[in-house]
GULUM-753323 format. One line per 4 residues: number of its first residue (from 0); their letters; for each residue x, y, z of C-alpha. Coordinates in steps of 0.05 Angstrom, whole numbers, plus 32768, in hexadecimal, padded with zeros to 4 digits. Example, Ala and Ser with C-alpha at 12.3 -4.5 7.8 and 13.67 -1.06 7.14 Angstrom:
% GULUM-753323
0 = as = 80F6/7FA6/809C | 8111/7FEB/808F
This chain:
% GULUM-753323
0 = mspt = 7C08/7F98/87DD | 7C17/7FBF/879A | 7C20/800C/879B | 7BEB/8031/8780
4 = vgaa = 7BF0/8051/8735 | 7BF6/8096/8758 | 7C2C/8082/8784 | 7C51/8062/8756
8 = eqae = 7C56/809D/8728 | 7C67/80C5/8760 | 7C9F/8099/8775 | 7CB6/80A1/872D
12 = llrq = 7CB6/80EB/8736 | 7CDD/80E7/8772 | 7D0F/80B7/8756 | 7D16/80E9/871C
16 = dgns = 7D26/8120/8750 | 7D54/80F7/8778 | 7D7B/80EE/8738 | 7D7C/8137/872A
20 = yfkk = 7D97/8144/876B | 7DC8/810B/876C | 7DE7/812A/8727 | 7DEF/816C/874C
24 = drfg = 7E10/8149/8789 | 7DDD/815A/87B1 | 7DD9/8116/87D2 | 7DB7/8127/880F
28 = aaid = 7D7B/8141/87EA | 7D7B/8100/87BB | 7D7B/80D3/87F1 | 7D3D/80F6/880F
32 = ayte = 7D1A/80F0/87CA | 7D2F/80AA/87BE | 7D14/809A/8809 | 7CD0/80B7/87FD
36 = aitl = 7CCE/808D/87BD | 7CDE/804E/87E4 | 7CAA/8062/8817 | 7C75/8067/87E0
40 = cpnv = 7C8F/8026/87BB | 7CBB/7FF8/87E1 | 7CC3/7FC7/87B8 | 7CE8/7FE5/8778
44 = piyw = 7D2F/7FD2/8786 | 7D4F/8010/8759 | 7D31/8043/8790 | 7D61/801C/87BF
48 = tnra = 7D9F/8015/8799 | 7D97/805D/877E | 7D97/8073/87CE | 7DD2/803F/87DB
52 = lchr = 7DFA/806B/87A3 | 7DF3/80A9/87CB | 7E02/8087/8809 | 7E41/8071/87E6
56 = krne = 7E4D/80B9/87D4 | 7E4F/80CC/881F | 7E78/808E/8834 | 7E3B/8076/885B
60 = wtrv = 7E4D/8028/884F | 7E1F/800E/887C | 7DE9/802C/8863 | 7E04/801D/8818
64 = eedc = 7E01/7FD2/8837 | 7DBC/7FD6/8852 | 7D9D/7FF3/8811 | 7DBF/7FBF/87E2
68 = kkai = 7DAB/7F82/880A | 7D62/7FA0/8806 | 7D66/7FA8/87B6 | 7D82/7F62/87B3
72 = qldh = 7D4C/7F44/87D9 | 7D18/7F5E/87AC | 7D02/7F2F/8778 | 7D11/7F53/8739
76 = hsvk = 7CE0/7F23/8714 | 7CA9/7F2F/8747 | 7C62/7F43/872C | 7C6A/7F7E/875E
80 = vtgf = 7CA2/7F9E/8736 | 7C89/7F95/86F1 | 7C44/7FA9/8704 | 7C63/7FEB/8719
84 = femm = 7C7E/7FF5/86D3 | 7C3C/7FE2/86B7 | 7C22/8015/86E0 | 7C50/804A/86C9
88 = nvtv = 7C39/8035/867F | 7C82/802A/866E | 7C77/800F/8626 | 7CB8/7FE7/861A
92 = flnv = 7CC7/7F9F/8613 | 7CCF/7F78/8656 | 7D13/7F5F/8647 | 7D29/7FAD/864A
96 = ildc = 7D04/7FB0/868F | 7D24/7F76/86AC | 7D6A/7F8C/868A | 7D5E/7FCB/86BF
100 = ltrc = 7D4C/7FA2/86F4 | 7D88/7F75/86EA | 7DB8/7FB1/86E5 | 7D9C/7FCB/8726
104 = vlva = 7DA3/7F85/874A | 7DEC/7F8C/8727 | 7DFB/7FCF/874A | 7DDF/7FB2/878E
108 = hyml = 7E12/7F78/878B | 7E46/7FA6/8774 | 7E3B/7FDC/87AF | 7E30/7FAB/87E3
112 = glal = 7E6F/7F8D/87D4 | 7E95/7FCD/87DC | 7E70/7FD4/881D | 7E8A/7F8E/8833
116 = lqrk = 7ECC/7FA2/8821 | 7ECC/7FE2/8846 | 7EBD/7FB7/8883 | 7EFC/7F8D/8871
120 = eyae = 7EC9/7F51/8865 | 7EF1/7F3C/882D | 7ED6/7EFA/881B | 7E89/7F0F/881E
124 = gvre = 7E9D/7F4F/87F8 | 7EC0/7F27/87BE | 7E85/7EFB/87B9 | 7E57/7F39/87AD
128 = leka = 7E89/7F52/877B | 7E88/7F11/8754 | 7E3D/7F0E/8755 | 7E3C/7F55/8739
132 = ldlg = 7E6E/7F3F/86FF | 7E4C/7F06/86EE | 7E0A/7F35/86E4 | 7E35/7F62/86C2
136 = rgan = 7E4D/7F34/868B | 7E25/7F3C/864C | 7DFD/7F75/8667 | 7DE2/7FAC/863C
140 = pkgy = 7E25/7FDA/8624 | 7E03/8019/863D | 7DFE/8000/8682 | 7E41/7FD2/867E
144 = mvee = 7E6D/7FD0/86C3 | 7E95/7F9B/86B9 | 7ED6/7FBE/86B4 | 7EC4/7FEB/86F7
148 = iwqe = 7EB0/7FAC/871D | 7EEC/7F83/8705 | 7F1B/7FBC/8721 | 7EFF/7FB5/8766
152 = lara = 7EFB/7F6A/8764 | 7F44/7F60/874D | 7F5A/7F95/877E | 7F39/7F6D/87B9
156 = qyls = 7F4A/7F25/879D | 7F93/7F3F/8796 | 7F99/7F57/87DF | 7F7A/7F1D/87F6
160 = wehe = 7FAE/7EEB/87CB | 7FE9/7F1F/87E5 | 7FD5/7F0F/882C | 7FC9/7EC2/8826
164 = stkr = 8008/7EBE/87FA | 8030/7EE0/8834 | 8017/7EAE/8864 | 8023/7E72/8835
168 = awel = 806D/7E87/8829 | 8079/7E95/8873 | 805F/7E50/8882 | 8083/7E28/8849
172 = qnlk = 80C6/7E48/8863 | 80BD/7E39/88A6 | 80AA/7DEF/8894 | 80E8/7DEE/8864
176 = eace = 8116/7E06/8898 | 80F7/7DCC/88C7 | 8102/7D9B/8891 | 814D/7DB0/8886
180 = ealk = 8155/7DB0/88CE | 813B/7D67/88D6 | 8161/7D4F/889C | 81A1/7D64/88BA
184 = etnl = 8190/7D40/88FC | 8181/7D04/88D4 | 81C1/7D04/88AA | 81E7/7D0E/88EF
188 = lnhm = 81C5/7CD4/890D | 81CD/7CA7/88D4 | 8214/7C89/88D7 | 821F/7C8B/8888
192 = egse = 8257/7C59/886A | 8282/7C76/883B | 82AD/7CB7/8836 | 829D/7CF8/8850
196 = dkke = 8292/7D11/8803 | 8260/7CDF/87FC | 8238/7CF2/8836 | 8238/7D38/881F
200 = ksni = 8227/7D2F/87DC | 81EA/7D07/87FB | 81D9/7D44/8827 | 81D9/7D72/87F1
204 = nqle = 81B0/7D45/87C4 | 8177/7D41/87FC | 817A/7D8B/8801 | 8170/7D93/87B6
208 = vldr = 8131/7D69/87B8 | 8117/7D8A/87F3 | 8123/7DD0/87CD | 80FF/7DB3/8794
212 = vfnk = 80C3/7D9E/87B9 | 80B3/7DE0/87DE | 80C1/7E08/879B | 808E/7DE1/877D
216 = aaed = 805E/7DED/87B8 | 806E/7E3A/87B0 | 8067/7E3B/875E | 801B/7E51/8761
220 = dipt = 802F/7E8F/8787 | 8066/7EA6/875A | 8052/7EDC/8727 | 805F/7EC9/86DB
224 = evpd = 8039/7ED6/8699 | 7FF3/7ECE/8691 | 7FE8/7E97/8655 | 7FD9/7EBC/8618
228 = ylcc = 7F94/7E99/860C | 7F79/7EBA/864A | 7F8A/7EFE/8634 | 7F66/7F2E/8605
232 = kitl = 7F8B/7F30/85C5 | 7F83/7F7D/85C7 | 7F91/7F91/8607 | 7FB4/7F54/8619
236 = difr = 7F98/7F59/8660 | 7F77/7F1E/8681 | 7F2D/7F11/866D | 7EF5/7F2D/8695
240 = dpvi = 7EBC/7F22/8662 | 7ED0/7EF9/8628 | 7EAF/7EF5/85EB | 7EB8/7ECE/85B4
244 = tpsg = 7EAD/7EDA/8562 | 7E94/7EB1/852A | 7EDF/7EA8/8513 | 7EF3/7E89/8556
248 = vtye = 7F18/7EC8/8574 | 7F0D/7EDA/85BD | 7F0A/7F25/85D5 | 7EF7/7F4C/860F
252 = ravi = 7EB0/7F5F/8606 | 7EB8/7FA8/8616 | 7EF3/7FAF/85E5 | 7EDA/7F8D/85AD
256 = ldhl = 7E98/7FB5/85B0 | 7EBE/7FF7/85B4 | 7EE8/7FE0/8576 | 7EAB/7FCF/854C
260 = qkvg = 7E8B/8012/8562 | 7EC7/803E/8554 | 7EF2/801B/8520 | 7EC3/7FEF/84F8
264 = kfdp = 7E97/7FB1/84F5 | 7ED1/7F80/84E9 | 7EFA/7F4E/8514 | 7F3A/7F72/8520
268 = vtre = 7F62/7F31/851B | 7F3E/7F0B/84E3 | 7F21/7F4B/84BC | 7EE5/7F29/84B2
272 = tlyp = 7EA2/7F52/84BA | 7E8B/7F4D/8503 | 7E4E/7F68/8524 | 7E3D/7F72/8570
276 = sqlv = 7E01/7F3C/8569 | 7E37/7F09/8558 | 7E5F/7F0B/8591 | 7E4F/7ED2/85C2
280 = snla = 7E6E/7EC6/860A | 7EA6/7E9E/860F | 7E96/7E6F/864A | 7ED1/7E3E/8646
284 = ikea = 7F01/7E7B/8648 | 7ED8/7E9C/8683 | 7EE0/7E5B/86A7 | 7F29/7E54/8695
288 = vrsy = 7F30/7E97/86AD | 7F14/7E8C/86F2 | 7F34/7E4A/86FD | 7F77/7E6F/86F0
292 = ldkh = 7F6E/7EAB/871D | 7F54/7E79/8756 | 7F9B/7E5B/874E | 7FC5/7E92/8742
296 = gway = 7FAD/7ED2/876A | 7FE3/7EFE/8755 | 7FC5/7F00/870E | 7F93/7F33/872C
300 = kmd = 7FC5/7F68/8731 | 7FB2/7FA1/8707 | 7FEF/7FCA/86E6
């Protein structure tokens, strides 16, 4: 059942009160205000995420998780939510409203990811952060959170890689030692004809082949240089949200937007005129980065 106009207006006033309390670090009072707003209009996700933000400030991660899950469950394209904005006489375009609601869901996924990481549920936490990152790419610059989300995601992914790579290294070392021992025993059992030098040379060759096989197996876990085409030409960091210009140069979205705003409306490499509206997400590079990071978890490490 949709809230009445009076209830919706009162809920919005309570949200504003909650925002005011939040800015003053009065998180308990803010929680109370958002809770009253939720009671009046339980189908507005921003009330749930705002309350979750307060719980996060108080390190109440179980409550963060609960509120974020509720916000995500709410259909941000539903008639109830858009009806709420209509009752509030918000005279803005629908896409602006949906941008706001998308950001709300983004924040919910982000904080849910943090809450799950706190509980050491790393796989689930990483999945939520990845959802937040996907929602954040291409978002309104005023509410851009990609770098913040990336920092948390990269930290979690690197720790996961570190744990798994240590386990893989230990397993490979044990297997290599077992293979070397088996090789020695085989050579002792086989009565090879020829000189001792010939036997020794054959044994050394077999051990070298074994070394090459195991070095190849461990190759992906050895940090090297990230390929240039996966890195921004300005920051030299691996891409988070790559965009391509009409001239074919790919940049990190936040960095090129900052350049266009503060330095000038031109491509820093080609010097051609460039406007923000001309930037297009480079989906091919985004997928290439994802594939590379899946295989080389060490590349998540932040300097």
